[in-house]
C-alpha positions in Angstrom: -9.2 13.3 -7.9 -9.9 15.4 -4.4 -8.7 13.6 -1.6 -12.3 14.3 0.0 -14.4 12.5 -2.5 -15.5 9.9 -1.0 -16.1 6.9 -4.1 -15.3 4.2 -4.0 -15.5 1.1 -6.0 -13.5 -1.9 -5.0 -16.2 -4.0 -3.5 -17.6 -3.9 -6.9 -16.5 -7.3 -8.8 -16.0 -5.7 -12.1 -13.4 -3.0 -10.8 -11.1 -5.7 -8.7 -11.5 -7.9 -12.1 -10.2 -4.6 -14.0 -7.6 -3.5 -11.9 -5.9 -7.2 -11.8 -5.5 -7.4 -15.3 -4.3 -4.1 -16.0 -1.6 -4.3 -12.6 0.6 -6.6 -14.3 0.9 -3.9 -16.6 2.0 -1.3 -14.7 5.2 0.7 -16.1 8.1 0.2 -13.6 6.6 -1.4 -11.1 9.2 -3.8 -10.6 11.3 -1.5 -9.6 9.1 0.0 -7.2 8.7 -3.3 -5.6 12.6 -4.1 -5.7 13.4 -0.8 -3.7 10.6 -1.8 -0.7 12.4 -5.2 -0.2 15.4 -3.5 0.5 14.0 -1.5 3.2 12.4 -4.7 5.2 14.0 -6.2 8.1 16.7 -9.1 8.6 15.5 -12.6 9.7 11.9 -13.7 10.0 9.7 -10.0 10.4 6.3 -10.4 11.0 4.5 -8.0 8.6 1.1 -6.3 7.8 0.1 -6.1 4.0 -2.7 -3.3 3.8 -4.8 -3.5 0.9 -3.7 -6.7 -0.3 -5.4 -7.4 -3.3 -4.7 -10.8 -4.7 -1.5 -11.1 -2.3 0.9 -9.7 -5.5 3.2 -8.1 -2.5 3.3 -10.8 -0.4 4.5 -13.3 -2.8 7.3 -11.4 -3.3 8.3 -10.7 0.2 8.4 -14.6 0.3 10.9 -14.5 -2.8 13.5 -13.3 -0.1 11.5 -14.1 3.4 10.5 -17.3 3.0 9.9 -17.6 6.6 8.0 -14.4 7.3 4.4 -14.0 8.9 1.9 -12.4 7.5 -1.2 -10.6 8.4 -3.0 -9.6 4.9 -5.8 -7.3 5.2 -8.8 -6.4 2.7 -12.0 -5.2 1.9 -12.8 -6.4 -1.7 -15.1 -9.9 -1.5 -12.9 -10.6 -5.2 -9.4 -9.6 -3.7 -10.3 -12.1 -0.7 -11.3 -14.5 -2.6 -8.0 -14.5 -5.0 -5.7 -13.9 -1.8 -7.9 -17.1 -0.5 -7.0 -19.1 -3.2 -3.5 -18.2 -2.9 -3.0 -18.6 0.1 -5.1 -20.4 2.3 -3.2 -23.6 2.8 -0.1 -21.3 3.8 -0.1 -21.1 7.9 2.4 -18.0 7.8 -0.9 -15.7 6.1 -3.9 -15.0 7.4 -6.0 -13.6 5.9 -8.6 -10.8 7.5 -11.8 -8.7 6.2 -11.6 -4.9 7.1 -12.4 -1.9 5.3 -9.1 0.6 6.5 -12.0 3.6 5.8 -12.4 2.7 9.3 -9.7 2.1 12.4 -7.4 -0.5 12.3 -8.8 -3.6 14.2 -6.1 -5.5 16.8 -3.5 -7.4 15.4 -0.8 -7.2 17.8 2.7 -5.5 16.7 4.6 -6.1 13.7 8.3 -6.0 12.2 6.6 -4.0 8.8 4.0 -2.7 7.9 3.9 -2.2 3.5 1.4 -1.4 1.3 1.3 -1.2 -2.3 -1.2 1.1 -4.1 -4.3 0.9 -1.9 -3.9 3.9 0.7 -4.5 6.7 -1.5 -8.7 4.6 -2.3 -9.3 6.6 1.4 -9.5 10.6 1.9 -6.6 12.6 3.3 -8.2 12.6 6.9 -8.1 9.1 7.1 -4.8 8.3 5.4 -2.3 10.5 8.4 -4.4 9.0 10.9 -4.2 5.6 9.3 -0.6 6.7 9.4 -0.4 7.3 12.7 -2.0 4.0 13.5 0.6 2.2 11.8 3.1 4.0 14.0 1.2 3.0 17.3 1.5 -1.2 15.5 5.2 -1.0 14.6 7.8 -2.7 16.7 10.4 0.0 17.8 12.7 -0.1 14.7 9.8 -1.6 12.8 9.4 -0.3 9.1 6.5 1.5 6.7 6.7 1.3 3.2 4.2 2.8 1.4 4.6 1.9 -3.0 2.0 4.6 -3.6 0.1 6.7 -6.1 0.6 10.3 -5.3 -0.7 13.4 -7.0 1.2 14.8 -9.8 2.3 19.3 -9.0 -0.4 19.9 -12.8 -3.4 18.7 -14.9 -0.7 18.5 -17.7 2.0 16.1 -15.8 -1.4 13.7 -14.2 -2.7 13.2 -18.1 0.9 12.6 -19.0 1.1 9.9 -16.3 -2.4 8.3 -17.7 -0.7 8.4 -21.3 2.3 6.5 -19.9 0.4 4.1 -17.9 -2.1 3.5 -20.9 -5.0 4.6 -19.0 -8.0 7.0 -20.8 -8.7 8.7 -17.3 -8.5 8.3 -13.7 -9.7 5.4 -11.2 -12.9 7.4 -9.7 -11.7 5.6 -6.4 -8.8 7.3 -6.2 -8.5 10.3 -3.6 -4.6 11.2 -4.8 -2.4 13.5 -2.4 1.2 15.3 -3.2 4.2 13.4 -2.3 5.7 16.1 0.1 2.5 16.7 2.3 2.6 12.3 3.3 5.9 13.0 3.8 6.1 15.4 6.0 3.0 13.8 7.8 5.2 10.7 8.5 8.0 13.0 10.1 5.4 15.0 11.9 4.4 11.5 13.5 7.2 10.4 14.5 9.0 7.9 11.8 12.5 8.8 11.2 14.7 8.3 8.1 11.5 9.4 6.3 12.5 10.0 2.7 11.0 9.2 -0.8 13.3 6.2 -1.9 11.9 5.5 -5.2 10.0 7.5 -8.2 8.6 7.2 -11.3 6.6 9.9 -12.6 3.1 9.3 -9.8 4.4 6.3 -8.2 6.4 6.5 -5.6 7.9 4.5 -2.7 7.2 6.6 1.1 9.2 5.0 3.6 10.1 5.4 7.4 10.9 3.4 10.3 9.7 3.7 13.8 12.6 5.1 16.5 13.8 2.2 18.6 
């Protein structure tokens, strides 16, 4: 799906619920999530979760950083309802409604910014601008971990990926971009130790840290 197509179905309840039904069955997803956990800073970090969905990644991170403080950002009413039900009474989880097609609102500084299969829903120019904004709100030494859906090198490889995950067609809301371009952007912005820390077909963990 072209990185400049502006279709976005995530505000609809049907689209969000369909994803939640499929999400648990995405092959190898837990391997990528485990790799993300390895990159988190020690202690009790303040973490921004972009495109939090139903809060899956927060639940996983809490398993290793139980005293971490989270800001969870999403714009889907269905997802916001789900995360509110899961963490509405948790003083360590603040939920904000925001569409990151738009510039991030003031939220303070973070020790880590994490995201899981969300940023590929914005157009390519916005992806790069968002990466720049993330760099700006990280504390020195902070990490950005983006478990992401990236583009395949050819249509045939893309089709093989869809077959492997059991989906008949690509989500029209996706604006997939190749891994190499995104890693290059992170380096240009100023992140260090930029790399792909895990990958299976079109699923990849892109990460880097802000210099101290």
